[in-house]
N, C-alpha and C positions, 0 to 999 in steps of 0.2 A: 596595549598590551605590551611588556616588555619580556625579554628571557635570555637567560644566560648564554655564553657560547658552550656551557658543558650538556649535552642532552638529559632532559631526565630521564631516568630507567626506572620502568615496573617490571616484575614479574607477573606473568598471566596466570592463575589460577582460575578450575573450572570446578565447581562443588560437582563431588562425584551424584547428587542425587538427580542434577540438570539432566546429566547424560543419559542414566537408567530412565527418566521419566520421558526423554525423547524417544527411545528405542522403545517404550510401550506404547503412545500413540501416534508417532510420525507416520504416515503415508509411504508407500513403496513408490520409486520413480516409476515403474511401470505402472501401477495404479493411475497416478497424476497423467500419466502420455496417453493413457487408454482415455480418462474422461477431457483431455483437453483435445484428443481428436473427435469428440462428439460435439465442440463449440460449432454453432452453425453462423458464419458469417453471411449479410446482405448488402446487396449493392446501396451506397450512401443516395444514390439518385431515386431506383426504383423499386428498391426494397427487396429486390428478387434476390433467390436465394441460391446456392449452388458451388460445386466444386473448384470451378475454373475463375471464382472471383480473384482479382490481383488488386495490390493495395498500393495505395499513393508511393511513389519511390521518393517524395522529398520529405514529407511527414511521417509515412508508415502506421497512420493511424485511420484511414479511411479504405473502404475497397468500394470497385466498382467492376461492375459484367463486362463491359465493352468500352471502348473507345468514348463511343456517343454518349454514353453516361456521365463518362468524366469530364467531356468537352463542355457538356449542358449542367454541370453543376460547378464548374468551373470559376464562374463570378461570385458565388456565395463561398465555395468553400478556399478561393484566395485569402480571404479574410482572416483567416485561422492557420492557415497552411505555413508553417515553418520547418527549415531544413533542421534537422535532428543528427546527434553525433552518434555514431556508428550504426545499430540497429534497431533505436528505439527501447521502450520499455514496455512495448503493446504484449509481447510475448512472455514477459515476466509475469506482466498484470493475468494473462491468460493462466500461465501455471498457477498464480495463486488461486483464481476461482477455481481451480480445476482441482484442487486439495481438500478433499473432503471436510478436514479439521478445522483448517485455516478460513475455508468457506464459512462454515458454522459459526465461527467466533465472529466474523466481519458481520453476518446475518442478526446475531445479538445484537451489534451495534443500532442496525436500524428497530430490532423490536425495543431496546431501551431508550433510545433519543427519541421516536415517534411515537413511544406507548403504545406499541402496537395489540399490547395484549388487552388492554380494555379499547382501545380506539382501529379495530383493524381496516385497511384499507381495500376493500374489496371490487368498489367499481369507478375508483379515481385513482390516479398515478402518486405516485410520492418520490420524492428523490432526496439524494444527499451525496456532495462530493468526499472523495477519498484523497487527500492527499499522500502521495506517496513518494520516497527517495531512496537514492541508493546511498549508502553508506560502507565504510572500510568492514569486512567480514571479522575484521581483528580489531578489539577494541584499543588496543593499544596505537594502533594506526591513525584511527581518530583521535585521539589524545594529541598525538604527535602533530596532526594536521590544525586541529583545533588552537594548539599553543603556539601556534607559529612555525615549529620547529623544521615544517615538513616532512612529506615522506618518507619511510627509510627505504625506498624500494621503487625502483622504475616504475613496475606496472603492481598496482595495489588490488587484490582480489576486494570485491563486491558485493552486496546482499543487498536484495528490496526490505525494504522497511515502509511501515505504515506511519503518516506523521501526524496524520489529523483527520477527524470526523465531523462534515458540517453538514445538518439537515436541513432541506430546502423549505422555504417560507412557502405559506399559501399564495401568497404574490406571486413569487415564481412559479409555483405550478400553473397559476395562470398563464402565467407567459411564455410555456413550454413549448419550445418550436415543434413544429408539424411533423418533423423528420422523428423526435422524440417522443412525439406521441405515437407514432405509429410503430416504432420500437416496442411500447409498452402495450399499445394494443395487440400486436401479435404474441407478446409475450404472457399477457392475461389470457388469450384465447387457447393457448398451448396449456396453461395451466387448467384452465375449463375442460379442455378435453380430454385430460390426464387423471380428472377424476378429484382436481385440487379447487375446486369452486370457494372452498371455506378458507382458501392460503391467500395473505396479502402477496400484491405484485407490485415493484417499484422499478427505479432506475437508479444506478449509481454511475455518477462522472469521476472517474480515476484522472488525478491530474499530479503532474510532478511539483506542485507547490507553488503555482504561479509562474514557474520558470517558462520566462518566452521562447524559448529554444524546445519547448516540447507541447505537444498539442493534446488535450484531452480528449478521454476516449469513454464513450458512454455505453454502457450495457445493461441489459435486465437483468433485476435480482427476484428470485422466487423465493418469500421466506419459508422456509419449510418448517413442518411441525415438531421436528426436533429442535429448532433455534428456540420456538415458542416454548417449548418445554423447559428446555435448559435455563430460560430466562425465568420461568415459572419455580420450577426447584432449586434454583440458584444458592449456592453459598459461595464465602468469601473467599478470595483468592489465598493460598497461600504461596508468596515470592520469598524465593530465596535468593541472595547476593550471592552473586560469584566472586566478590571482592571481598566479601569481611564474612560470607556464612551467614548472616542474620536473614532469621525467617522474619517477614512481615503478612501481616494479615491485611488484603486488599478489599475493599468492600464491592460487589458485582457491580461493575459499571461500564460504562462505553471505554472509559480509560482505561481501566484492567484489562479489558476484552483486547484493546488495541497493545498494550503491554505484553499480553499474552502471545499476540500472533509475532511481534518482533522478538520475544526473548524464544519461540520455537523455532523461529527461523536463524536466530543466532547460534544455537545449540546445533544446528546442522553443520557440523564440519568435513563431510563427503558429500555435499549436494546431493544429498538426497531427495531432498525438495526440488531441486532444479531451480532454485531462486537465487543461485550465486551468478555474478556477472563482473566485468573490469570496470573497476570507477573510471570517468570520464572527467577530462580537466572542468566541467560545467558542475559535476558532483563535487567536485574537491571546492570550488569557488565557493558553492553553498555553505560549506563547513567553515571556509574562512569569512565569508561574511556573515556568519552568525555568530563568531566569537568577536568580531567589532562593531557587533550591535548594529548591524545594517537594517534598514527600514525595508529593504525588499520582501515581498511576501515569503520568498521560500526561506529567508534567514527566520522571520519572525516565526514559521511555522515550525522549523526545525527549535528553535529557541524554546520554543513552547513544549515541544517532548522532551528534550535535555531538562525542564524545569519537571517533569510529569513522571520520569520513567527512572526508577532506582539507581541501575546501573551508573547512569551519567551522573547523578548527583553524587555517588560516594566516589567515584573515580576522578572526577573534575576537581573535586574539593581536595583529594590528596595530591593531585598533579600541580593545583596553582600555589597550594602551600609548600610544596618544594620549588617550585618555581621563584616562587618568594623568596624564600628561605637562601637560593645561590645568587641573589643579588644583591 
């Protein structure tokens, strides 16, 4: 891909309806922090819970109650333990699932993809992989990086994004690891004891698009009645382009729910949702790889997202046209 010496310039516009809708439905930072404080962690080895758990200092994605448990688990954990940049993404994932609005639409992905309305999972686990990524909070920074013009500033504000959703197969459920089965069993028991025996309970594995430097994080997911009702009564999504102002009607689908989550996060200009962070070199490299049509898992997943979500299709089409005109 070639580019001219003169940078392509764009004017960033935000459709006024987007800001008003965000104010209407967004949860407060206080609500998110309160919900996050209720997240309970368990020792990766013995599954005990408590306030004194400490995370692995290398991968920052598993927890232990003691040095003894960490030592006993190391022969297994070392196979997947990778050094991460900065503080990792676990805190962002915790804030994502602590947000009632975003959690609801994430649950609808399970309901739609696994057909839980017709086939609820009450006595057996189900699982899905959710690929997350960190992208520039300003879409223009994304375009500049994608087109090979480089970032316009030394430190690039970033945000969490949901790039993909893949439901597990029956064969994968048979081969579920003992630790994951235990996580599911405890979550199932908690749901039963709280009067939710009729709700489906499964597992979600968050991963950074297959990036070798990021460890996956597995959490239980309790499909709330509100998510089931939302899918049952769902109407098509009206999506407003911030670039053209065009209003598009999207069928209520897994893809549309992911786009809603991402659009909602993008509309948060003051970090009310607590999902902003700094772009790391590894995050920027994934965008470069996607632009180069790399066969890496991270690049493939990001390119699928770019082809799926309207904001990228519109802006990248304009950007590429202007770049070609300059050459």
